[in-house]
BAVEX-862404 format. One record per atom (N, C-alpha, C): residue number from 1; residue in one letter; x, y, z. Coordinates in steps of 0.02 Angstrom, whole numbers, plus 50000, padded with zeros to 5 digits. Layout:
% residues N
nr->NUM, rest->a, X->X, Y->Y, Z->Z;
...
% end
This chain:
% residues 100
nr->1, rest->m, X->53356, Y->53883, Z->58071;
nr->1, rest->m, X->53396, Y->53928, Z->58038;
nr->1, rest->m, X->53389, Y->53977, Z->58058;
nr->2, rest->l, X->53421, Y->54039, Z->58084;
nr->2, rest->l, X->53427, Y->54102, Z->58067;
nr->2, rest->l, X->53434, Y->54146, Z->57986;
nr->3, rest->k, X->53380, Y->54183, Z->57993;
nr->3, rest->k, X->53392, Y->54242, Z->57950;
nr->3, rest->k, X->53389, Y->54299, Z->57978;
nr->4, rest->g, X->53464, Y->54367, Z->57941;
nr->4, rest->g, X->53411, Y->54413, Z->57981;
nr->4, rest->g, X->53488, Y->54435, Z->57991;
nr->5, rest->v, X->53473, Y->54504, Z->57992;
nr->5, rest->v, X->53526, Y->54548, Z->58003;
nr->5, rest->v, X->53539, Y->54611, Z->58080;
nr->6, rest->k, X->53610, Y->54594, Z->58119;
nr->6, rest->k, X->53604, Y->54627, Z->58152;
nr->6, rest->k, X->53655, Y->54654, Z->58134;
nr->7, rest->q, X->53624, Y->54731, Z->58165;
nr->7, rest->q, X->53661, Y->54781, Z->58161;
nr->7, rest->q, X->53701, Y->54810, Z->58220;
nr->8, rest->f, X->53766, Y->54834, Z->58219;
nr->8, rest->f, X->53803, Y->54909, Z->58237;
nr->8, rest->f, X->53814, Y->54865, Z->58298;
nr->9, rest->t, X->53851, Y->54817, Z->58260;
nr->9, rest->t, X->53913, Y->54753, Z->58341;
nr->9, rest->t, X->53941, Y->54759, Z->58354;
nr->10, rest->t, X->53973, Y->54784, Z->58421;
nr->10, rest->t, X->54058, Y->54808, Z->58463;
nr->10, rest->t, X->54090, Y->54759, Z->58428;
nr->11, rest->s, X->54129, Y->54761, Z->58390;
nr->11, rest->s, X->54197, Y->54695, Z->58370;
nr->11, rest->s, X->54153, Y->54651, Z->58338;
nr->12, rest->g, X->54116, Y->54661, Z->58313;
nr->12, rest->g, X->54078, Y->54609, Z->58259;
nr->12, rest->g, X->54118, Y->54573, Z->58203;
nr->13, rest->s, X->54173, Y->54612, Z->58207;
nr->13, rest->s, X->54205, Y->54573, Z->58132;
nr->13, rest->s, X->54258, Y->54549, Z->58157;
nr->14, rest->r, X->54292, Y->54557, Z->58248;
nr->14, rest->r, X->54331, Y->54516, Z->58294;
nr->14, rest->r, X->54327, Y->54455, Z->58293;
nr->15, rest->a, X->54239, Y->54472, Z->58323;
nr->15, rest->a, X->54239, Y->54388, Z->58355;
nr->15, rest->a, X->54235, Y->54336, Z->58336;
nr->16, rest->g, X->54254, Y->54305, Z->58373;
nr->16, rest->g, X->54239, Y->54220, Z->58364;
nr->16, rest->g, X->54206, Y->54190, Z->58377;
nr->17, rest->a, X->54150, Y->54212, Z->58428;
nr->17, rest->a, X->54090, Y->54197, Z->58454;
nr->17, rest->a, X->54037, Y->54280, Z->58448;
nr->18, rest->i, X->53965, Y->54268, Z->58424;
nr->18, rest->i, X->53912, Y->54306, Z->58453;
nr->18, rest->i, X->53871, Y->54307, Z->58482;
nr->19, rest->l, X->53845, Y->54330, Z->58512;
nr->19, rest->l, X->53796, Y->54345, Z->58580;
nr->19, rest->l, X->53716, Y->54376, Z->58539;
nr->20, rest->t, X->53683, Y->54349, Z->58529;
nr->20, rest->t, X->53617, Y->54346, Z->58465;
nr->20, rest->t, X->53549, Y->54342, Z->58497;
nr->21, rest->f, X->53493, Y->54363, Z->58499;
nr->21, rest->f, X->53434, Y->54362, Z->58525;
nr->21, rest->f, X->53381, Y->54368, Z->58451;
nr->22, rest->a, X->53330, Y->54288, Z->58447;
nr->22, rest->a, X->53302, Y->54312, Z->58380;
nr->22, rest->a, X->53244, Y->54284, Z->58428;
nr->23, rest->r, X->53167, Y->54302, Z->58387;
nr->23, rest->r, X->53097, Y->54282, Z->58380;
nr->23, rest->r, X->53098, Y->54210, Z->58344;
nr->24, rest->f, X->53058, Y->54173, Z->58354;
nr->24, rest->f, X->53053, Y->54135, Z->58293;
nr->24, rest->f, X->52951, Y->54167, Z->58292;
nr->25, rest->r, X->52920, Y->54129, Z->58226;
nr->25, rest->r, X->52836, Y->54125, Z->58221;
nr->25, rest->r, X->52837, Y->54063, Z->58203;
nr->26, rest->c, X->52759, Y->54044, Z->58219;
nr->26, rest->c, X->52763, Y->53963, Z->58189;
nr->26, rest->c, X->52748, Y->53997, Z->58103;
nr->27, rest->v, X->52730, Y->53955, Z->58082;
nr->27, rest->v, X->52703, Y->53948, Z->58007;
nr->27, rest->v, X->52662, Y->53952, Z->58005;
nr->28, rest->n, X->52607, Y->53950, Z->58050;
nr->28, rest->n, X->52516, Y->53933, Z->57996;
nr->28, rest->n, X->52498, Y->53991, Z->58082;
nr->29, rest->s, X->52541, Y->54045, Z->58100;
nr->29, rest->s, X->52508, Y->54063, Z->58183;
nr->29, rest->s, X->52568, Y->54155, Z->58167;
nr->30, rest->s, X->52514, Y->54189, Z->58200;
nr->30, rest->s, X->52537, Y->54277, Z->58182;
nr->30, rest->s, X->52548, Y->54281, Z->58252;
nr->31, rest->e, X->52564, Y->54225, Z->58293;
nr->31, rest->e, X->52592, Y->54271, Z->58357;
nr->31, rest->e, X->52678, Y->54224, Z->58393;
nr->32, rest->d, X->52695, Y->54294, Z->58407;
nr->32, rest->d, X->52750, Y->54295, Z->58418;
nr->32, rest->d, X->52777, Y->54269, Z->58457;
nr->33, rest->l, X->52850, Y->54231, Z->58470;
nr->33, rest->l, X->52865, Y->54184, Z->58505;
nr->33, rest->l, X->52906, Y->54236, Z->58563;
nr->34, rest->s, X->52950, Y->54223, Z->58628;
nr->34, rest->s, X->52982, Y->54251, Z->58658;
nr->34, rest->s, X->53036, Y->54260, Z->58621;
nr->35, rest->p, X->53076, Y->54289, Z->58657;
nr->35, rest->p, X->53153, Y->54298, Z->58615;
nr->35, rest->p, X->53179, Y->54233, Z->58640;
nr->36, rest->n, X->53238, Y->54209, Z->58604;
nr->36, rest->n, X->53279, Y->54152, Z->58617;
nr->36, rest->n, X->53361, Y->54179, Z->58620;
nr->37, rest->a, X->53404, Y->54162, Z->58653;
nr->37, rest->a, X->53476, Y->54224, Z->58668;
nr->37, rest->a, X->53509, Y->54128, Z->58628;
nr->38, rest->f, X->53561, Y->54122, Z->58591;
nr->38, rest->f, X->53612, Y->54107, Z->58550;
nr->38, rest->f, X->53691, Y->54129, Z->58549;
nr->39, rest->v, X->53723, Y->54084, Z->58569;
nr->39, rest->v, X->53787, Y->54116, Z->58563;
nr->39, rest->v, X->53819, Y->54075, Z->58488;
nr->40, rest->l, X->53811, Y->54104, Z->58448;
nr->40, rest->l, X->53843, Y->54074, Z->58387;
nr->40, rest->l, X->53927, Y->54073, Z->58352;
nr->41, rest->e, X->53941, Y->54038, Z->58309;
nr->41, rest->e, X->54008, Y->54052, Z->58289;
nr->41, rest->e, X->54013, Y->54067, Z->58259;
nr->42, rest->k, X->54091, Y->54101, Z->58215;
nr->42, rest->k, X->54057, Y->54154, Z->58165;
nr->42, rest->k, X->54095, Y->54119, Z->58105;
nr->43, rest->d, X->54140, Y->54055, Z->58116;
nr->43, rest->d, X->54185, Y->54011, Z->58079;
nr->43, rest->d, X->54134, Y->53952, Z->58033;
nr->44, rest->t, X->54044, Y->53973, Z->58030;
nr->44, rest->t, X->53990, Y->53940, Z->58002;
nr->44, rest->t, X->53978, Y->53939, Z->57944;
nr->45, rest->p, X->53959, Y->53926, Z->57880;
nr->45, rest->p, X->53920, Y->53927, Z->57835;
nr->45, rest->p, X->53856, Y->53955, Z->57877;
nr->46, rest->g, X->53829, Y->54038, Z->57822;
nr->46, rest->g, X->53781, Y->54056, Z->57832;
nr->46, rest->g, X->53800, Y->54137, Z->57857;
nr->47, rest->f, X->53855, Y->54150, Z->57887;
nr->47, rest->f, X->53874, Y->54173, Z->57926;
nr->47, rest->f, X->53941, Y->54234, Z->57901;
nr->48, rest->r, X->53898, Y->54300, Z->57882;
nr->48, rest->r, X->53932, Y->54358, Z->57840;
nr->48, rest->r, X->53963, Y->54414, Z->57893;
nr->49, rest->v, X->54002, Y->54437, Z->57909;
nr->49, rest->v, X->54022, Y->54508, Z->57915;
nr->49, rest->v, X->54023, Y->54522, Z->57850;
nr->50, rest->g, X->53958, Y->54619, Z->57856;
nr->50, rest->g, X->53924, Y->54646, Z->57823;
nr->50, rest->g, X->53967, Y->54723, Z->57822;
nr->51, rest->t, X->53959, Y->54792, Z->57816;
nr->51, rest->t, X->53986, Y->54843, Z->57808;
nr->51, rest->t, X->53997, Y->54847, Z->57873;
nr->52, rest->l, X->54074, Y->54898, Z->57893;
nr->52, rest->l, X->54105, Y->54940, Z->57937;
nr->52, rest->l, X->54063, Y->54982, Z->57937;
nr->53, rest->e, X->54030, Y->55000, Z->57999;
nr->53, rest->e, X->54008, Y->55103, Z->57999;
nr->53, rest->e, X->54071, Y->55131, Z->58022;
nr->54, rest->e, X->54067, Y->55183, Z->57967;
nr->54, rest->e, X->54099, Y->55246, Z->57970;
nr->54, rest->e, X->54082, Y->55290, Z->58058;
nr->55, rest->k, X->54144, Y->55296, Z->58099;
nr->55, rest->k, X->54101, Y->55323, Z->58156;
nr->55, rest->k, X->54149, Y->55397, Z->58177;
nr->56, rest->m, X->54112, Y->55436, Z->58192;
nr->56, rest->m, X->54134, Y->55506, Z->58200;
nr->56, rest->m, X->54202, Y->55496, Z->58284;
nr->57, rest->g, X->54179, Y->55441, Z->58291;
nr->57, rest->g, X->54241, Y->55445, Z->58353;
nr->57, rest->g, X->54257, Y->55362, Z->58402;
nr->58, rest->i, X->54276, Y->55369, Z->58454;
nr->58, rest->i, X->54283, Y->55302, Z->58456;
nr->58, rest->i, X->54332, Y->55241, Z->58421;
nr->59, rest->r, X->54354, Y->55240, Z->58385;
nr->59, rest->r, X->54395, Y->55224, Z->58318;
nr->59, rest->r, X->54414, Y->55151, Z->58328;
nr->60, rest->a, X->54458, Y->55140, Z->58403;
nr->60, rest->a, X->54493, Y->55075, Z->58438;
nr->60, rest->a, X->54436, Y->55016, Z->58415;
nr->61, rest->v, X->54382, Y->55019, Z->58419;
nr->61, rest->v, X->54332, Y->54951, Z->58429;
nr->61, rest->v, X->54295, Y->54972, Z->58331;
nr->62, rest->d, X->54284, Y->54924, Z->58323;
nr->62, rest->d, X->54255, Y->54919, Z->58253;
nr->62, rest->d, X->54162, Y->54885, Z->58285;
nr->63, rest->v, X->54127, Y->54898, Z->58235;
nr->63, rest->v, X->54046, Y->54937, Z->58251;
nr->63, rest->v, X->54041, Y->54910, Z->58167;
nr->64, rest->a, X->54006, Y->54847, Z->58166;
nr->64, rest->a, X->53973, Y->54791, Z->58095;
nr->64, rest->a, X->53913, Y->54786, Z->58092;
nr->65, rest->e, X->53903, Y->54769, Z->58036;
nr->65, rest->e, X->53853, Y->54712, Z->58014;
nr->65, rest->e, X->53852, Y->54653, Z->57998;
nr->66, rest->l, X->53815, Y->54627, Z->58051;
nr->66, rest->l, X->53834, Y->54537, Z->58029;
nr->66, rest->l, X->53748, Y->54514, Z->58034;
nr->67, rest->t, X->53762, Y->54481, Z->57960;
nr->67, rest->t, X->53695, Y->54430, Z->57929;
nr->67, rest->t, X->53715, Y->54351, Z->57926;
nr->68, rest->f, X->53658, Y->54315, Z->57950;
nr->68, rest->f, X->53628, Y->54273, Z->57953;
nr->68, rest->f, X->53587, Y->54269, Z->57889;
nr->69, rest->e, X->53619, Y->54196, Z->57856;
nr->69, rest->e, X->53570, Y->54183, Z->57797;
nr->69, rest->e, X->53585, Y->54113, Z->57777;
nr->70, rest->d, X->53526, Y->54099, Z->57826;
nr->70, rest->d, X->53499, Y->54025, Z->57852;
nr->70, rest->d, X->53578, Y->53965, Z->57892;
nr->71, rest->y, X->53566, Y->54028, Z->57936;
nr->71, rest->y, X->53622, Y->54002, Z->57990;
nr->71, rest->y, X->53600, Y->53932, Z->58012;
nr->72, rest->p, X->53628, Y->53895, Z->58015;
nr->72, rest->p, X->53605, Y->53813, Z->58044;
nr->72, rest->p, X->53596, Y->53823, Z->58133;
nr->73, rest->s, X->53560, Y->53841, Z->58150;
nr->73, rest->s, X->53551, Y->53866, Z->58247;
nr->73, rest->s, X->53529, Y->53765, Z->58267;
nr->74, rest->s, X->53538, Y->53756, Z->58315;
nr->74, rest->s, X->53518, Y->53715, Z->58328;
nr->74, rest->s, X->53501, Y->53731, Z->58430;
nr->75, rest->a, X->53502, Y->53674, Z->58453;
nr->75, rest->a, X->53490, Y->53658, Z->58552;
nr->75, rest->a, X->53553, Y->53671, Z->58559;
nr->76, rest->k, X->53621, Y->53650, Z->58516;
nr->76, rest->k, X->53690, Y->53659, Z->58559;
nr->76, rest->k, X->53682, Y->53741, Z->58567;
nr->77, rest->h, X->53665, Y->53799, Z->58528;
nr->77, rest->h, X->53690, Y->53852, Z->58518;
nr->77, rest->h, X->53634, Y->53908, Z->58558;
nr->78, rest->l, X->53593, Y->53884, Z->58611;
nr->78, rest->l, X->53539, Y->53899, Z->58640;
nr->78, rest->l, X->53576, Y->53909, Z->58688;
nr->79, rest->l, X->53565, Y->53968, Z->58752;
nr->79, rest->l, X->53595, Y->54027, Z->58790;
nr->79, rest->l, X->53536, Y->53994, Z->58845;
nr->80, rest->g, X->53517, Y->53977, Z->58876;
nr->80, rest->g, X->53481, Y->53978, Z->58938;
nr->80, rest->g, X->53421, Y->53928, Z->58902;
nr->81, rest->k, X->53358, Y->53942, Z->58909;
nr->81, rest->k, X->53309, Y->53902, Z->58912;
nr->81, rest->k, X->53251, Y->53931, Z->58832;
nr->82, rest->e, X->53232, Y->53884, Z->58818;
nr->82, rest->e, X->53196, Y->53908, Z->58730;
nr->82, rest->e, X->53144, Y->53965, Z->58804;
nr->83, rest->g, X->53124, Y->53995, Z->58738;
nr->83, rest->g, X->53082, Y->54057, Z->58763;
nr->83, rest->g, X->53107, Y->54096, Z->58789;
nr->84, rest->k, X->53169, Y->54101, Z->58826;
nr->84, rest->k, X->53188, Y->54150, Z->58892;
nr->84, rest->k, X->53242, Y->54193, Z->58889;
nr->85, rest->g, X->53260, Y->54203, Z->58821;
nr->85, rest->g, X->53315, Y->54254, Z->58804;
nr->85, rest->g, X->53303, Y->54297, Z->58856;
nr->86, rest->e, X->53238, Y->54331, Z->58882;
nr->86, rest->e, X->53244, Y->54394, Z->58919;
nr->86, rest->e, X->53274, Y->54369, Z->58970;
nr->87, rest->k, X->53272, Y->54321, Z->59004;
nr->87, rest->k, X->53313, Y->54299, Z->59067;
nr->87, rest->k, X->53408, Y->54311, Z->59065;
nr->88, rest->v, X->53433, Y->54292, Z->59014;
nr->88, rest->v, X->53503, Y->54292, Z->58977;
nr->88, rest->v, X->53506, Y->54373, Z->58970;
nr->89, rest->n, X->53470, Y->54427, Z->58961;
nr->89, rest->n, X->53479, Y->54479, Z->58942;
nr->89, rest->n, X->53485, Y->54520, Z->58989;
nr->90, rest->d, X->53425, Y->54537, Z->59046;
nr->90, rest->d, X->53420, Y->54573, Z->59097;
nr->90, rest->d, X->53481, Y->54585, Z->59134;
nr->91, rest->p, X->53537, Y->54522, Z->59142;
nr->91, rest->p, X->53587, Y->54524, Z->59178;
nr->91, rest->p, X->53629, Y->54575, Z->59159;
nr->92, rest->v, X->53625, Y->54567, Z->59102;
nr->92, rest->v, X->53680, Y->54614, Z->59034;
nr->92, rest->v, X->53677, Y->54682, Z->59057;
nr->93, rest->l, X->53570, Y->54695, Z->59041;
nr->93, rest->l, X->53591, Y->54767, Z->59035;
nr->93, rest->l, X->53558, Y->54800, Z->59110;
nr->94, rest->t, X->53560, Y->54754, Z->59147;
nr->94, rest->t, X->53575, Y->54787, Z->59218;
nr->94, rest->t, X->53651, Y->54814, Z->59227;
nr->95, rest->l, X->53713, Y->54762, Z->59224;
nr->95, rest->l, X->53783, Y->54793, Z->59228;
nr->95, rest->l, X->53789, Y->54849, Z->59177;
nr->96, rest->y, X->53749, Y->54845, Z->59123;
nr->96, rest->y, X->53771, Y->54937, Z->59080;
nr->96, rest->y, X->53754, Y->54968, Z->59107;
nr->97, rest->y, X->53681, Y->54973, Z->59125;
nr->97, rest->y, X->53656, Y->55044, Z->59147;
nr->97, rest->y, X->53682, Y->55046, Z->59219;
nr->98, rest->v, X->53731, Y->55011, Z->59250;
nr->98, rest->v, X->53759, Y->55038, Z->59309;
nr->98, rest->v, X->53804, Y->55096, Z->59289;
nr->99, rest->g, X->53852, Y->55043, Z->59260;
nr->99, rest->g, X->53900, Y->55065, Z->59206;
nr->99, rest->g, X->53981, Y->55010, Z->59236;
nr->100, rest->y, X->53980, Y->54956, Z->59221;
nr->100, rest->y, X->54036, Y->54933, Z->59228;
nr->100, rest->y, X->54043, Y->54899, Z->59163;
% end
């Protein structure tokens, strides 16, 4: 189950699927695990679009807050291997910083 809020999500209110990253902590441990990458479907119970951010510029694209309340995540939502979310994120950030 996923619980939490994803803030400042570009086109969050219009997207049909959301890429998000989450860390899990074992119940009896204080050790944080590596992040996992998930592709989540919008039309699933436990998903809610929150407030839309008021922006000063670039109003053609909305920026939304997304809330996950006991979102039923499973292996089918996992993108890449468990605990290897940074491997999914690295190419995305590389393209972003290069300016594509």
